C-alpha positions, 0 to 999 in steps of 0.5 A: 170850946171853939175858938176863932183865931184873928191872925191880927190879933193871935200867935199860935204854936203847936208840936207833937210831944212824944209822951202820954197827955197825962205826963204833958198835963203833970209838967204844966200843972205841978210846981217843980216840973213846971219851973223846970222848962218855963223860961228859955234856958239858961234862965230860970223860973219860980212858982210864986202862985200856981192855984189851979181853979178859975179866978187862981193865981198865976204868978211867976218869977225868973232869974237871967244869969244867976241873978235875983228873980224878978217879976215876970207873969202875975196873972190868972187861970180863967178856965181849967179842964183837967188834962185837957185845956188851961186858960190863963190871962194876965189881963186880971190877977188872982181873985178875978182883980183886974191888972194894970197893964193887960197883954194877953190871954193863952190857951194852951190845949192837949190832945191826944195823938197817935205818938203822944200828945198834941201840944198847941197855944193859942196867945190873944192880944188886945191889939195888932200893936200888942200881937206885933210887939210879942213876936218881935220880943221872940214870941216863937223862939221864946215859947217854942224853946220852952215847949222843946224843954217841956217835951224833953221833960215829959218825953224823958219821964215816959221811957 
């Protein structure tokens, strides 16, 4: 899958994780592991649905400051290549049902790297306004923190 990035619509973030790709993949696809890193701490994540197949539901909730869990992401997996790529969107819900307020589609890729795994997130938006809003909401800090938490989890398991 070769994708042209559009700087007017897309945000990207990447880093090297010093753990084998299989451990990074497992942290992404195992519900219990995913809940440990998906929200910037101290917020907590709860996976409601994670049906890892094209058309499968991807639904999470979040809790901030120990409060009740509230909706966070309601989406649909579009493509999954075991150990290499996850593509999901909130433009659709599980079963390919259209969502009310589509906002983004994310492509997560994992590649082997001499020191572990090259992790990349490419997040596409339908408009420049949505891209700017996502950036202003703290995309780089939020996604960067989550990737750091993912790295710590995977790297700890690699020891």
